[in-house]
N, C-alpha and C positions, 0 to 999 in steps of 0.2 A: 785508613785514611784515603780519601779520593786523590787519585793521581792528577796532578796539574799538567795539562797538555803542553808539550814543548813545540813552540811555533818559531820557525826561522824565516825571516824576511830577507830577500835578496834584492839589492838595488842601490839607489842613491838619488839625491835631488828631492824636488818637491813631492813627487809621487810617493816616495818612501816616507817622507815626513807625514803626509796625509794618512797613509796606511798605519803607521805606528801610533799616531795621535788617537786613532780610534781603537786599535787593538789593546792599548794599555789600560783601557777601562774594563777589560774582561779578565777573569781569573786564568791567566796564561803565564807560562814560563817563556818569556820573549827574548829572542836574540835577533840581531840584524847584521848581515854580512854587507860591508860597505866597500864600494869600488874606490880605488886609490890612484886613479890616473888623471884626475882633473887638473888642468893647467891654465885655466882662464880666470879672469877677474882677480879676486884676492889670492887665489891659489897660485897664480903665476908668481906673485911676490913671495909667498910662503916657500915655493919650490926654488925659485931662482936666487932670491936674496937671502933667505934663511937656510936654504939647503935641506928643507924638511919635506916630508910627505904632505900632500894636500889635506886640509882639515875642514873644508866647508861642508862636505857631506856628513862627516863625523859630527860636526857642530849641530847641523839640522836634526840629526838623529837624537843627540843629547837633549836638545830643547823639546823635541817631540815626546821623549820618554821621561823627562823630568817629572817627578811626582807632583801631585796637586798641592802638597804642602811645601814644595820648594819655594825659596824666596822669589817672589814675582819680579822684584827689581833685578835680581841676577838673570832671570830668564830674558827680561827685556834687554839687559846689557849684552847678552850673548848674541842677540839678533840686531843690535844697534850697528848701523853703517855710517861711517864718518862722512861728513859732507864737505870738510875742509881739512887742510893740512898737507904740506908737501910730502908726497909719497904715500900718504895713507887715505886719501880721498877714495871712497868706494870700498875701503877695507871694513871688515866687521870687527867689533871688539872681541868677539869669541875667538876668531882666528889668531888675533894678536895675543890674546890671553894664553892660548895653548902654545904659541911659539915661545912666549916668555917662560912658561912653566917647563917646557922642554929644556930650555937653557939652564933653569934652576936645577933640573935633574940631570945635569951633565950630558945633555944630548939624548937622553932616553925618552923617545917620543911615546913609547908604549906606556911607560910609567906616568907620563903627563896626561895621556888619555884616561887612564884609570883614575887619576886624582881628580880630573875635571868631572868625570862621572860621579865621583863621590861628593864633590862640592855641590853639584846640581841634583843630588839624590836621585840619580837615574834608576828607573825600575826596569831592568833588563840588561842584556849584554850587548855591547857595541863592539863588533869584531871586524877590523880591517881585513880584506881578503888577502892582503900581503903586506909585509913590512919592508919589502924591497922596492927600490926606486925603478920605475919602468915608464914606458911611453906607449900610448895606444896608437896603432896604425890601422888605417882603413884602406881597402883596395876597392876600386870601382870598375864597372863594366867597360870603361874605355882604357883600362890598363893603368890608370894613374893611381898613385898612392899618396895619402895625406897623413902627415905626422902630427900627432897631438890631439888630445880630446877636444880642446876648444876649437881647433880648426875643423874638426869633424862635426862638432855640434853647431857651429856657425860658419858654414862653408862659403867659399867663393860662389857667387850666383851662377856662374856657368858650370862649375864643377858639381854644384849641388843638384843639378838636373839629372846627373847620371846615377845609375843604380849602384848602391853600396852592396858589394858581393861578399866581403870577408873582413874580419878584424883580427888582429893579433897584437901581441905586445913585444916590444924590443927595448932592452934586452929581455930574454926569457928569465922569469923569476919563479920562485917556489910559492905555493899557496901556504897561507898561515895555517899551521896545524890545528889551531883553535877553531878556524872556520870549517875545516874538514870534519872535525869532531862534532861540531854543532849540527852539521848536515846529517851526519851518521846517526845521531841520537834523536833527531827531530821526529815529531808525530805528523807535522804538516810543514811543508816548505812553500812559501809564497813568493812568487815573482811579482814584485810590486809594479804599478804603473810607473811610467817614466820614459825618458828617451831610450829607445830600444837598444841601440848599440852602445851608447856612451854612459848609460846608467845601469843597465841590466845585464846585457850579454857580455860586457867587458869583464865581468866577474868570472865568467865561464872560460875565458881564454888564459887565465892565470894558473900556471902549473897544472896539477891534476885535480883542481877543484871541481871541474865538470864531472869527472869520474866519481868523486865523492857524492855529488848530488844524484847522479844517475843510479848509483848503487845503494843509495839510502832507501830504507824500507818505508820512509815517510810518504804520505799522500802529497801530491804536488799540484799547486794551483797557479795558473798564469792569469793575471789581470790584464785584459786588453785595453789599450789606450782609448781615450775618447776621440782624439784628433790625430791626424797624421803629422809627421814632422819633416819639414823640407830638408832634403839632403840625407835623410836616413830612411824614412818610410813613405816616400812619395807615392801617392795614390794607393796605399795599402788598404786592402780589405781585411776582415778578421782572419780569413784563411791564410793570408800572407804571414801573419804572426805565427800561425801554427807551423807553416813551412820553415820559417826562419829559426824558431826555437828548436825545431827538430834537427836542423843542421848542426847544432852545437850539443844536443843531448841524445839524439836518436828518436825513433818513432815510439809512440805509446809509452813515453816516460811521464808526460803530463797527464794527470788524472782529470783535472777540471780546467775549463776555460771560463772565466767570469767576464761577462760583457754587459754594458749598460743597455737597457731597452727603453729608456725614457726619451721622448722626443722634445723635452722641454729645454731646448738650447736657446739662449738669447740671440735673436737674429742679428742685432747690431754687432755683437762680438764675432759671430760667424763671418760677417763681412770683413772684419778686421783680419781674421784668420785667412780668409781667401786672398787677401793682399799679400799674405806671407806664404802663399802656396800651400796652405794646410786645409784639409777637408775633414768631414766627419768620417769615422771608421765604420763602414757598413758591415752589418752582421750577415755573413754568407756562410757560416759554419756548417749549415745543413748540406752544403755542396762537398764537404770534405768526407771522403769515403775511406773505408778500411782502417778506421781508427777506433780506439776503445774509450776515448775521453768523453766526459759528460759536459754539456754546455749549461751554464747557469746564467739566466737572464734576469736582471734586477734593475730597478730604478736606482742608479748609483750616482747621479749627477748632483753637484752642489748648486744651490740657488745663489751662492755668493760669487761675485766676480772679483778675481784677484786684482788688486791695485799695486803695480810694481813700485818699489822704492825709487824715488827720483835720483838717488845716488848710486843705484845699481846699474852697472853698465851692460849686464847680460840680459838676454831675452828670456822672459819667464812665461809659463803657461797661465792664461787668463781664465780658462775653464778647467775645473778640476773635479775629481771625484769627491763626494761627500765622505768625510772620514768615518762618521758613525754608520752610514748606510753600508759602506765598504766593509768595515770591521764586522758588522752584524752578519753580512753574507759569508764572510770567512769563518766566523765563529760557529756558524751553523754546521760546518764540516767537522768540527772537532769536539763540540760539546757532547 
């Protein structure tokens, strides 16, 4: 019997949704390690009023990995965002569903996640990086520290101009043993595109999860973002992503850096990004010396322009990777 490759995706947010949506079409044993520090939008209510761990990233992964024969109405419900109602405007049905299910299971959120995956017929494993409550903290080159994933993700305009130098969690928490096990047994570990610090690297500052990734025999691929992110990756070039991931994992741990080489960006959208202090990430990986990684250049950009939900209060990426192009490039490394 042919061994099905085990692929572990690390991340959160729309970038991970795009990655999983493509990868699920291939014969893979898929797992996703999801960050659990989100405290903005719906997650603020989930954390502050329900006293639960955030569920938005989990929900997006569930919808992405829901099998093609899953009830389409259910999938639409899980992404539905309320436009009215005191206290629930902007909330998603999926987040409220999981909150209710947790209460039904006497506060056992792990059981609620498993049951939701069963209901949506999820093809893969969705693994929170931790089941402990914690907060993300960012330190900047001016000595200031900012508490909370949302405040880091959507910074004060003045603070956002400073360079983010370090992130950590408080209180310190342990990594989910299932997350470490998945990393250890993987054939390929994928760092998905997404907000570098608040969706990707935040997983590596939880307990000893970074050590588990570093020691894994799996090949490791890092997908470089299409655009910079104000407050996190100001004026970043591709080499800056290399330097940053190496701060958390060490040198020569990443085997592949995957980067878009298509110039077909919609000019009107680029102008909008410019107003948000975001620019294209330039490929200068040829300037990085004394490294063993391989650079993979592909046309990875989607022709679709994301249209944000009018009831969504958070800023979303308008230009995204194409899920099929991205998944095909990743699958080439394991097939």
